[in-house]
Residue, then its C-alpha position, 0 to 999 in steps of 0.5 A: x593758648x588753650x582757654x582754661x574754661x573750655x577744658x574745665x567744661x570738658x572734664x565736666x561733659x566727660x565725667x557726665x559719661x557713666x562708665x567714664x564717672x565709674x571707671x574714676x570712681x574705682x580708679x579713686x578707690x584703688x588710689x585712695x588704698x594704695x595710700x593708705x596702705x602705703x601711710x600705714x606701711x611708710x613706703x609705696x612699695x610696702x603699701x602696694x604689697x599690703x594691698x594687693x594681700x587682700x586678694x580678690x578684694x582688691x578687684x571686687x572693691x573698685x568693681x563694686x564702686x564703680x559699678x554703683x557710681x556710673x549707675x547713679x550717674x546714669x540715673x543723675x542724667x535721665x531725671x531732672x528732679x530730686x534724686x537724693x536716695x540715689x545720691x545717698x545710697x551712692x554716697x553711703x556705698x562708696x563709704x562704706x567700701x572705702x571704710x572697709x578698705x581702710x579696716x584692711x590697713x588698719x592694723x598696720x598703723x598699730x605698728x606706727x603708733x603702738x601708745x595707742x590702745x585703741x588701735x591695737x584692740x580695733x586692729x586685732x579685731x579687723x585682723x581676725x574680721x577683716x574679710x567679713x567686713x569686707x564682705x560686709x561692705x561689698x554688700x552694701x554697694x551691691x545693696x546700693x547698685x540694685x536700689x540705684x537700679x530699680x530707681x533707673x527702672x521706675x524713672x525710665x517708666x514715668x518719661x516713658x509714659x510722660x513722653x507718651x502723653x505729650x506726644 
């Protein structure tokens, strides 16, 4: 019999790897987006087709989220103190990308709920500006990644100075 605690600890240790953490986040974004599209379309096949109609964004958004979350995990691994700024940027970038992908599929919800006028108005706006909204989400991810990368560089130099003094 395998110890459940050791499996849980193995998963935690695996997720401390920035590459695994980032890839997992990217995969979760893909699954989330396909789920939203599938719910809106009423079937997995139709939802998957809608998801694929978003062109290059299908690849860029999960990649951007994965990179940002990998950087976040790496930063968290090298620091022991307060990394609230990095954490907030990581969450904000991922949330922005998720919302932009939901925005892509929201106009399909109007097929299910035609009696809600707000959704109809929002869906026509989102159809018109879908690509712009997604680009804003991608830019938020890039800005978050740059912010975290700068924090990593700063913290690594501080760690190096402290180690030099301690040696």
